[in-house]
C-alpha positions in Angstrom: 43.3 1.7 -9.4 43.5 -1.3 -7.1 41.3 -4.1 -7.9 39.5 -4.4 -4.5 39.0 0.0 -3.7 35.8 0.5 -2.7 33.3 1.7 -5.8 30.1 3.5 -5.0 27.4 4.0 -8.0 24.8 7.0 -7.4 22.0 6.8 -9.8 20.6 10.5 -9.7 17.5 9.8 -8.1 18.0 6.9 -5.3 16.5 6.5 -1.8 15.8 8.9 1.0 19.2 8.9 2.1 21.1 12.1 2.0 24.0 12.5 -0.6 27.6 12.0 -0.4 29.4 15.5 0.5 32.4 15.4 -1.2 35.5 15.2 1.2 37.8 18.4 1.0 41.0 15.7 1.6 39.7 13.4 -1.5 39.9 16.8 -3.4 43.3 17.9 -2.0 44.7 14.1 -2.7 43.8 15.1 -6.2 45.5 18.2 -6.9 48.6 16.3 -5.4 48.5 12.8 -6.9 51.7 12.3 -9.5 51.7 10.2 -12.9 52.8 7.1 -11.0 49.7 7.4 -8.7 47.3 4.2 -9.6 43.9 5.6 -11.2 39.8 6.0 -10.5 37.1 7.3 -12.0 36.7 11.2 -12.4 33.3 12.0 -9.6 32.2 14.4 -12.9 30.0 11.7 -14.5 27.1 11.6 -16.4 25.3 9.2 -18.4 26.3 11.5 -21.7 29.6 11.2 -21.3 31.8 8.5 -20.6 34.0 8.5 -17.0 37.1 10.7 -17.1 40.0 8.7 -15.3 42.0 11.1 -13.1 44.8 10.5 -10.3 43.7 9.6 -7.1 44.9 7.9 -3.8 45.0 4.1 -4.1 42.9 4.4 -1.3 40.3 7.1 -2.1 36.2 5.6 -2.3 34.9 6.3 -5.7 31.2 7.3 -6.3 30.1 6.9 -10.0 27.8 9.2 -10.6 25.0 7.3 -13.3 21.2 8.5 -14.8 19.0 7.4 -12.6 18.4 5.0 -9.3 15.2 5.1 -6.6 14.4 8.2 -4.6 17.7 9.1 -3.5 19.0 12.7 -4.0 22.0 13.2 -6.6 25.1 13.9 -5.5 25.7 18.1 -5.6 28.9 18.3 -7.2 31.4 20.5 -5.6 33.3 22.9 -7.0 36.5 22.4 -5.8 36.5 18.8 -6.5 35.5 19.7 -10.0 38.6 22.3 -10.5 41.3 19.4 -9.0 39.8 17.0 -11.5 40.4 19.3 -14.6 43.6 19.9 -13.6 44.7 17.1 -12.7 47.0 14.9 -14.9 44.4 13.8 -17.9 46.2 10.0 -18.6 43.3 7.5 -19.8 43.5 4.0 -17.9 41.3 0.9 -18.5 38.1 0.7 -16.6 38.2 -1.9 -13.9 36.0 -4.7 -15.2 33.2 -4.9 -12.4 32.7 -1.2 -13.0 32.9 -1.4 -17.0 29.6 -4.4 -16.0 27.7 -1.7 -13.8 28.4 1.1 -16.6 26.6 -1.1 -19.5 23.9 -2.1 -17.2 23.4 1.5 -16.9 23.7 2.4 -20.7 21.6 -1.2 -21.7 24.9 -2.1 -23.7 24.1 -5.9 -24.0 27.2 -6.5 -26.4 29.4 -5.1 -23.6 27.5 -6.9 -20.9 27.9 -10.6 -22.5 31.9 -10.2 -23.3 32.2 -8.9 -19.8 30.6 -12.0 -18.1 32.0 -13.6 -20.7 35.3 -12.8 -19.7 34.7 -14.0 -16.3 33.6 -10.8 -14.4 31.5 -11.5 -11.2 27.9 -10.9 -12.6 26.7 -10.1 -8.7 29.8 -8.0 -8.3 28.1 -4.6 -5.8 29.3 -1.5 -4.9 29.9 -0.2 -1.5 26.0 0.5 -1.3 25.3 -2.9 -2.0 23.8 -2.1 -5.8 24.8 -4.8 -8.5 24.2 -4.5 -12.1 20.8 -6.5 -12.3 19.8 -3.4 -9.2 21.5 -0.3 -11.4 19.6 -2.2 -14.5 16.2 -2.5 -12.6 16.4 1.5 -11.6 17.0 2.5 -15.2 14.6 3.6 -17.9 16.1 3.2 -21.3 14.0 1.0 -23.5 16.5 -2.2 -23.4 15.9 -2.6 -19.8 13.8 -6.0 -19.7 16.8 -7.8 -22.1 19.5 -6.0 -19.8 17.4 -7.9 -16.6 16.9 -11.4 -18.3 20.7 -11.4 -19.7 21.8 -10.4 -16.0 19.5 -13.3 -14.1 20.1 -15.9 -17.4 24.0 -15.8 -16.6 23.1 -16.2 -12.6 22.4 -12.9 -11.0 21.1 -12.6 -8.0 17.5 -10.2 -6.8 18.9 -8.5 -3.6 18.0 -9.8 -0.4 15.0 -8.6 1.4 16.3 -6.8 4.4 13.5 -8.7 6.8 15.2 -12.6 5.1 15.6 -14.9 8.6 17.8 -17.4 8.6 15.6 -20.2 9.3 12.2 -21.9 8.7 11.1 -21.9 12.0 11.4 -18.1 12.2 9.5 -17.4 9.2 6.5 -15.1 10.4 3.1 -16.5 10.5 1.2 -13.8 9.1 4.2 -14.8 6.3 2.4 -15.3 1.9 4.5 -17.3 -0.4 4.8 -14.6 -3.5 3.8 -17.2 -5.7 0.2 -17.2 -4.7 -0.2 -13.4 -5.9 -1.4 -13.3 -9.2 -0.8 -9.8 -10.6 -1.8 -10.9 -14.1 -5.1 -8.4 -14.2 -3.5 -6.0 -11.2 -4.7 -2.1 -11.8 -3.4 0.6 -9.7 -6.1 1.2 -7.1 -3.6 4.5 -5.3 -0.9 6.1 -7.6 2.2 4.5 -6.9 0.5 2.5 -3.5 -1.9 -0.2 -3.8 -2.3 -3.0 -6.2 -5.4 -4.8 -7.1 -4.4 -8.5 -7.3 -5.6 -12.0 -6.5 -4.9 -14.3 -3.5 -6.3 -18.0 -2.8 -9.2 -16.8 -5.1 -10.5 -13.3 -3.3 -9.5 -9.6 -4.4 -7.0 -8.4 -2.6 -5.0 -5.0 -2.3 -1.5 -5.5 -2.4 1.3 -2.7 -1.4 4.6 -4.0 -2.6 8.3 -2.2 -1.6 10.0 -2.8 -5.0 13.6 -4.2 -5.2 15.1 -0.7 -5.9 13.7 0.5 -2.9 15.3 -2.4 -0.1 18.8 -0.1 0.4 16.4 2.6 1.6 16.7 2.5 5.3 13.8 5.2 5.7 11.4 3.2 3.2 12.5 -0.5 4.8 11.4 1.1 8.2 8.3 2.6 7.5 7.3 -0.9 5.8 8.3 -2.4 9.0 6.5 0.0 11.0 3.1 -0.3 8.9 3.4 -4.1 9.4 4.0 -3.9 13.2 0.6 -1.6 13.4 -1.1 -3.9 11.0 -0.6 -7.1 13.0 -2.0 -5.4 15.9 -5.3 -4.1 14.1 -8.8 -6.1 14.7 -11.6 -3.7 14.2 -15.1 -3.9 12.0 -14.0 -0.1 11.2 -10.5 -0.5 10.2 -9.4 -2.4 6.9 -8.5 -6.1 7.4 -4.5 -7.0 7.4 -4.6 -10.7 5.8 -0.7 -11.0 5.5 2.7 -10.1 4.2 5.6 -11.2 1.8 9.2 -10.7 3.7 11.5 -13.5 2.5 12.1 -12.1 -0.7 12.1 -8.8 -3.2 9.6 -7.2 -3.3 8.5 -6.9 -0.2 4.7 -6.7 -0.2 1.9 -6.3 2.5 -1.7 -7.4 1.6 -5.1 -6.0 3.2 -8.8 -7.1 2.1 -9.7 -5.0 -1.1 -12.9 -2.6 -1.0 -14.1 -2.5 -4.5 -16.6 0.7 -4.0 -13.2 2.7 -3.8 -12.6 5.9 -1.2 -14.4 8.5 0.8 -12.7 11.4 -1.6 -13.9 9.7 -4.6 -17.8 8.7 -3.1 -17.9 13.1 -2.1 -16.4 14.3 -4.9 -19.5 12.3 -7.0 -22.4 12.6 -4.3 -21.3 16.2 -3.0 -22.7 17.6 0.2 -24.7 14.6 2.2 -27.6 14.5 3.8 -26.7 15.1 8.2 -28.0 11.7 8.9 -25.7 10.1 6.4 -22.8 12.2 7.5 -23.5 11.2 11.5 -23.3 7.8 10.1 -20.3 7.7 8.7 -18.7 10.2 11.1 -19.8 7.5 13.3 -17.9 4.8 11.3 -14.7 7.0 11.5 -15.0 7.7 15.4 -14.9 3.5 16.3 -12.4 2.8 14.2 -9.8 5.7 15.6 -11.1 4.9 19.4 -10.3 1.0 18.8 -6.6 2.5 17.0 -6.1 4.9 20.2 -7.3 3.3 22.9 -4.8 0.6 21.8 -1.4 -0.1 24.5 0.2 1.7 23.6 -2.6 4.2 21.5 -1.9 4.5 17.8 -1.8 7.6 16.2 -2.8 7.4 12.6 -1.7 11.0 11.1 -2.7 11.0 8.3 -5.9 10.5 8.7 -8.1 12.5 5.4 -11.2 11.1 3.0 -8.3 9.4 0.7 -7.5 6.7 3.5 -11.0 6.3 4.3 -12.6 3.2 2.7 -16.3 2.1 2.2 -17.0 -1.5 2.3 -19.8 -3.4 0.3 -22.5 -2.9 3.3 -22.2 1.0 2.9 -19.6 1.7 6.5 -16.7 3.2 6.1 -13.2 1.7 7.3 -9.8 3.5 8.2 -6.8 2.3 6.1 -3.7 3.0 5.0 -1.0 3.2 8.0 2.3 4.5 6.2 2.9 7.0 8.6 1.1 5.8 11.7 3.3 5.2 14.7 3.3 4.5 18.5 2.4 7.5 20.8 5.5 6.2 22.7 7.7 5.9 19.7 9.7 9.0 19.4 9.7 10.8 16.5 12.5 10.7 13.9 11.5 13.7 11.8 8.8 15.5 11.0 5.9 14.9 8.7 6.2 16.5 5.3 3.3 17.6 2.7 4.6 14.4 0.6 4.3 11.5 3.4 0.6 13.0 4.5 -2.7 14.9 3.2 -1.3 19.2 4.7 -4.9 20.0 4.1 -5.9 17.8 7.3 -3.1 18.3 9.2 -3.1 19.6 12.6 -1.7 23.1 13.1 0.8 21.4 15.9 2.5 18.9 13.4 2.8 21.8 11.0 5.0 23.5 13.2 6.5 20.6 14.6 5.5 20.8 18.0 4.6 17.8 20.1 2.0 16.1 19.7 -0.8 13.0 20.4 -3.7 11.4 19.1 -5.4 14.8 19.4 -4.2 15.6 16.4 -6.1 12.7 14.7 -9.6 14.3 16.4 -8.7 17.8 14.1 -8.2 15.6 11.2 -11.4 14.6 11.7 -13.5 17.6 12.2 -12.6 18.4 8.7 -14.0 15.4 7.2 -17.1 16.0 9.4 -17.3 19.0 8.0 -16.3 18.6 4.4 -19.1 15.7 4.3 -22.3 18.5 5.0 -20.2 21.2 3.0 -19.5 18.9 0.1 -16.2 20.6 -0.7 -12.8 19.9 1.5 -12.1 22.5 3.6 -10.5 25.9 2.0 -11.1 24.3 -1.4 -9.8 27.1 -3.5 -6.5 27.0 -1.5 -3.4 25.3 -2.5 -2.9 22.3 -0.4 0.6 23.4 1.0 -0.8 26.7 1.9 -3.6 25.6 3.8 -1.7 24.4 6.9 -0.4 28.6 7.9 -4.0 28.9 7.9 -4.7 26.5 11.1 -1.6 27.6 12.5 -3.0 31.4 12.4 -6.0 30.0 14.1 -8.4 30.4 11.3 -11.1 27.4 10.4 -13.2 26.4 7.3 -16.5 28.8 7.2 -19.9 26.9 8.0 -21.6 28.2 4.7 -24.3 24.9 4.5 -27.7 25.9 6.4 -27.6 26.0 9.9 -30.5 23.5 10.3 -27.4 21.0 8.6 -25.3 21.4 12.1 -28.6 20.9 14.2 -28.5 18.9 17.7 -24.7 20.3 18.9 -23.1 18.9 15.3 -22.0 22.5 15.0 -20.7 23.0 18.5 -18.5 19.4 18.2 -16.9 20.3 15.4 -15.4 22.7 16.9 -14.6 21.5 19.8 -12.3 18.5 17.7 -10.9 21.3 16.1 -9.7 23.5 18.8 -6.3 25.4 19.2 -5.5 23.8 22.1 -5.5 19.3 22.0 -6.4 19.2 25.3 -9.5 21.1 24.5 -10.5 18.7 22.1 -12.6 15.6 23.0 -11.5 11.9 22.5 -13.1 9.6 20.1 -15.2 7.9 22.8 -16.3 11.1 23.8 -17.0 11.8 20.1 -19.2 8.5 19.5 -21.1 9.1 22.5 -22.0 12.8 21.5 -22.5 11.4 17.7 -24.6 8.7 18.7 -27.1 11.4 20.8 -27.0 13.6 17.7 -28.2 10.7 15.4 -30.7 9.4 17.8 -32.4 13.2 17.6 -31.7 12.8 13.8 -33.6 9.9 13.5 -36.6 10.7 15.7 -37.1 14.4 13.7 -37.4 12.3 10.8 -39.8 9.7 12.3 -42.0 12.2 13.1 -42.2 13.9 9.7 -43.2 10.7 8.6 -46.1 9.1 11.2 -48.3 12.7 10.4 -48.3 11.9 6.7 -49.4 8.6 7.2 -52.4 9.5 9.2 -53.7 12.0 7.1 -53.4 9.7 4.5 -55.2 6.8 6.1 -57.8 9.4 7.5 -58.2 11.0 4.2 -58.8 7.0 2.8 -61.7 6.6 5.6 -63.6 9.7 4.4 -63.8 9.2 1.1 -65.8 5.9 2.6 -67.7 7.5 5.0 -68.6 11.0 3.8 -70.5 11.4 0.6 -69.7 14.3 -1.8 -69.0 15.3 -5.2 -65.6 15.7 -6.9 -64.8 19.4 -6.2 -65.7 18.8 -2.7 -63.3 16.1 -2.0 -60.2 17.8 -3.9 -60.8 20.4 -1.3 -60.9 18.3 1.7 -57.6 16.4 0.3 -56.1 20.1 -0.1 -57.0 20.7 3.1 -55.7 17.7 4.7 -52.6 18.6 3.4 -51.9 21.6 4.4 -51.3 20.4 7.9 -49.6 17.8 6.7 
């Protein structure tokens, strides 16, 4: 194989990019290759077996299949290509040194890495996907990974360049945070695989990191850019506050305020069904935050509105959070959402059916959350999450099991309108706020009416005791009589 021939490494789990399909032409080239050809690495490589060399055309691109990398799906080995490999001349030739370096990094072979670097191999050699030995080592799960990384860095290995890096200092965005200011010393995971607690300038913050092995994943980077673009636009008391980001180095990060009281899901799991007054107050917080997003120009669709993405602040109010799958309404959908990206239990039927949709998908999710706060359990909690969207698509909605008085003053009607099968019939969040404020006032008035007579009778009872002399038995009788009217 020529030294300059393109080499690609595939490490089991990689990015979300589609795997290469083996080219039939390349397979044919394997069959027709003769003994005088240059040599390249067989595609049938696994971490358990040494690479096999087969004759191929000099210019054929090579993909080196290793154990595990980022979230990229592994190559599916083509049966025809495999057969061609078996039939090819099994002539061993020395492995290209740059390829050996990548292989050694994957295997955690410290001695092999030292030997290759001592011989002058470029520690920052990149394959056709832009990966280096440092990247391969960081993605692998072998026990010596930290030693390998330290060795490579000591020999001059450079981390992958951040995809949002600018050329001139004047182009650095205003929100840019120096990563050295973010302290992860006592960091804990806030949400699984997403946000971590850290310290920044003396305050606790939530940090979302795009790890180094994912910055070659175009979809992950695009999602990061989109979320960052949305967060810069948002300033509202019922939406989590964006503080800044790290975009000029890797890993890239988004930094937001940290709300220590946790999310609504954990709160509901602990408390169960909420009082109608509390549920309506929480619903108003959510509706106000969502109305702000929807009235943005252009509107911002959250698309993943569910209890774990709604956080509680120190004052007990709620804030809408996590805009990882949010989008501007004017942006065309690249691909349908999946249950890995969003909670299918709260997804609108039009999203599940991959139909055109608008801001009303968030109104549908809101209705389910409001009902859950009153019922005390998630919608269709007995069903598997991936089964629930099919139920919504069949025009079935969660049952109202709580007493009717918990849905008084038009609350049930509002929920049913919000989860209407036809998006056009669902109210806007501005209309939802108006309705909820009216319901909240009615509930508060009813509560005041219950309290006032009690105080009145208590005062009357005290006065009678002073004015009318009576024995103990008569006093008890009078007190009991008065309390029957409370």
